[in-house]
N, C-alpha and C positions, 0 to 999 in steps of 0.2 A: 124093598120098587126103589131102583135109581133110575133117577130118567137123566138125560142128556143134561151137561151143561158146557158151553162153549166158554173158553178161556180169556179171556178178556184182557188180562196185564198189558197191556199196549206199553209203546214208548207215549207219552203221554205231551210230546213238544209239542206245538206247533207255529206256524210259520203263519206270522200275523203285518199289516202296511204298517204301522207302528208296534216299536218292541216295547213290550209287555201288556197291548193294549188292543182287543179286537175291533174292526170295524161295527159289528151286531151288537155290544154293547159295549161303544164308545170310551165312558163315565166310569167303565167300574172293570179294576187294574187285574190280569190272567193272574192265576198263581201255579201254572205249569209256567218252563222258561220255553221261550219265544226267541223264535230265529224271523229275519228279514225277507220280507215281500221281494225278489230281489228280480229281474229275467235274467233266464240265463243259471242260473246260480245253481237248479236241484235238478233233478233227474223222476221223475217215476215210473216206479219200476212195480209192473204188473204183469199179470197172465191174463189171454184169452180164458180160460177156462176156469179162471175164479170169482164165481157171483160176488162177493166182495171188493175184489177189484176192479173186475168187469162197470162197479157203479164210475169207478174215476175215471176209468177211459171212457166213457160214455159222455161224465159230463167235464169234461179236459175239452171237449171235440163239441160238446154247446155249446161254450162259454164262448171258444175261438184260441185258445193256450196254446196250441203245435208251437206255435216259434217260441212260447215263451217259456214254456216248463219240456223239458225232451220226454220221450219214451224211452225206457226198455222193456222188452216181453220176454219171460221167462217162460221153457218148454211146458207142456202139459202135464206131465208127470215128478215125482222129486222122491228122494228119500228118505230116512229120519234127520238127517242135519239140513238137507235144504231144501230150497226151491234153486236149479239150473238153467242156464244163460245159454239151453245145448241149440236153441233156436239160431244161435249167433256162425260164423264163420268162426272156426278154430275153438269152439264153444266157449268165448266170452263175452261180456258185453264190450261193442266198441269205444265207447264214452269211460265206464267207469274201470272197462279191463279184469273183472270180476269172471271166475267160473259160474261160481255158486255165490247167492244174497247174502249168503251166513257172514262173508268175509266183509258187509256193510256194516253189519252186526256188530262183531267183532271190532272191528274199527271204530266203533262208538264206546263199546264196552269191552274189554278183554275176557272181562268176568260173566258176559250176555250171556245168561242158563235157558231163558224165556223163548218161547214160539218164530219161527223167522217166517215170518206171514207175507206175504202181498196185499192191499197196495203198500208200497214204502215209499218214503220223499228222501231223496239221498243227496246228500251236496258233497256237487262235484268234485270242489276242488280238494276235498278232504277226504270222499269218499265211506264216509261215516254217514250212517242212516236216520233221520231228524225225529222221524216221525212214519207209526204204524195204524195210529188209530183214524180207519180208517169210516166213521162216520166225521169225526172233525177236519180228515180230510178234503171231502168232497167240500164242507160249510165254509171252509176258508178256501176253495176255489170257488166259491162266487163271489163272498164277503171281502177277502184280505184281494183276491187281484181283481179286483172291477174296470182298476185302471189300464186292464189290459184285455178285459172281453171283446169282443169283435159289435161291433155299436147295434146290431139286430138280436146278441147274446139275450134268451131268454130270462124271465123276472124265474130262477126258483125257488126264489125263498120270497113271495108273497103278501108282505103286512098285514095284509086287510083278512090272510085266513089263516095267517101264522098260531096264532093258539090251536087252530082245529088242524093245520098241518100236524101241530109236532104230535098229535093223539094218535091220526092215521097212522103215523111212519110209525110210531112206538108198537102199533098193534099188528098193524107190516111188522116189523124187524121181530118183535113175540113169538107169536103168533104163526106167520108166514115164514119168512125167510130161515128164522131155529126152526120154525114148527118142524119143515119138512127135516131138517137133522137131528130131533127129536125122536120122530120116527125111524128114521132109517139105523140110528144110532144106539135105540133102544134096546137094552140088553136083559129083559123079561118080558113076559108076557101084558101085566098090566100095564107096565112103562108107554108099551108098545100102543096102546087102548087107552090111552090119556092122550097120547099125543096125539094120536088120529083121528080122534074127534074134536083135538083145541084143533089144528091145522084144519079140518073143515066147516069144523062152525066159523071160525075165521074166512076162507071163502068162500063160503053162501054169501053172508055178509057181505065180503067185496061183489061179489056175484048181483046182490041188489042194487048197489051203491052205484057201478058202472051200467047199469041197467037205465038210471036218466041224467044221466052226467055221463062229460065224451073220456074226459082225463078226472080220476082222483079228489082234486081242487074244485073242479068245476071246466072250467073250455081253455084253459093253455095246461100244457106241462109243467111241473115243480118238477122237485128234487125226491119229492113219495113220489114222480112214478117212475122215477132211474130204479128206484131202490124197491118197489115192487116188481116191475120188470126183470131183471136179473135173475131174480125164480123166477117167475113164468115161463123163460124161456130155459129154463133147465127143466121146467117139468115132466113135459112128455119123453122127453130124451134120455131123462136118469131118472127122477124122483118117485114117477108113478110109478119102474118095476126097480130098480134099483134100493127107492129108502122106502119098497111097500108104502107108498102114498096111491093106494090105487082105488080109492072108491069109484074117481072115476076119470079120464082126461079132461089135460083143459081142452082140448075143439072138443066135446060135449059139455063143457060151458056155456052161453054165449055170449054175454058180453064179459065174461074176464078175455077170452079166445081173441071177438072182434077189437077188443081195449087192445093184446098185446099184437094184434097183428099192425093195429093202428100204430102203436109205438118203432114195432121193428122195422115197419113203410116211411119210417121218420128220420131222414139224415141223423148221425150218430148213435145207433140205436144198431139196425141188424144191420149197418155193414163196422160194429163191435161185434158180434154174437160169432165165435167160431164153432159149429155144432161137434164138426170130427175132436178140434182139443179139447172141450166139454165133455166126450164121452171116456175118451181117452182115461182124463186125471179122474173121473170118478171109477171106472170100473177098471183101472191098472192101481191106480192107489188102494185103493180101498180094498183091499187083496183079505182082508178079514172075512168079507161080505162077499164077495165074487174070487173069491180062490186058484177059479179059471183065467184071469185076464181076460177075456175072451170080452171083446169090446160088438153088442148088438150095433148091425148094420141100420138100424131104421131109429125111429120110423121116418117114412116122409116125410119133408118139409116144406118143398113144392108149395103147403097152400097157407105156409107164411107169405106169401105172396100174393093170395089172395082178396081183392078189394075188402074194406072192411066193413064200410057201411054202417059209421059212426060221422059222418056227413051233422049229420040233420041234431046228433043229441047235442 
């Protein structure tokens, strides 16, 4: 039995306010290379289709960093080599001048042989990818770029719930964000069955938790909500059928469905969900799961705009 294992061999550099230190733990020097947080210096390269990149897109907007960190968007499909800028005029990113994100990785390391992934923070002047370590990208957008947040930016990492939030985010990552992929990429029945049970155990736990609180950590949106939302937004459109996560649909789980709609209707969330690109990415790129390449027309999406009814939580 072999279960799906995500490749997490990332470029570990970080962009920090002070060279060599993070504002999250200022007293402790970092053990990874750091780059200085300077407005206009970096470009976030992402894709509407990718849930990991979608996190960074949402957090950038929630914090009001659009004029501080520019953004380039790759198209929803890619080949084995790289994500491409096929949404742009002439198929090139207008700032970086690249056709393929792979170019930025090779400028960083001509012998680079690891995954070409989004999101990636790119140094505009040199065209080098600085980091593709997606959990730290959103962490550092909050802690290291605080001087540039909009005045009413949400506190995505509140101190009073930090320890519990770390535990919740770990569960969301291992059992839900990765859990749907374990179901979809299982290569035998036993692996699939185990992945299925783990995923639905976690979703049932989240359904219970969200039945008496508006957001994962209480009455305010945190990073934990961003991390869960990107999977929920793709659940019925992709994971339920394409990844065989089909015990029931998100729309059949009252608390999770109301919670997902609540976030979707919050500026920064739903306006950064492009369902057609999401579906095209999964159903075209995963040709071993969908050899025909046919992209389904459903599900119906108007219900995302129905009132969530969670204001009293």
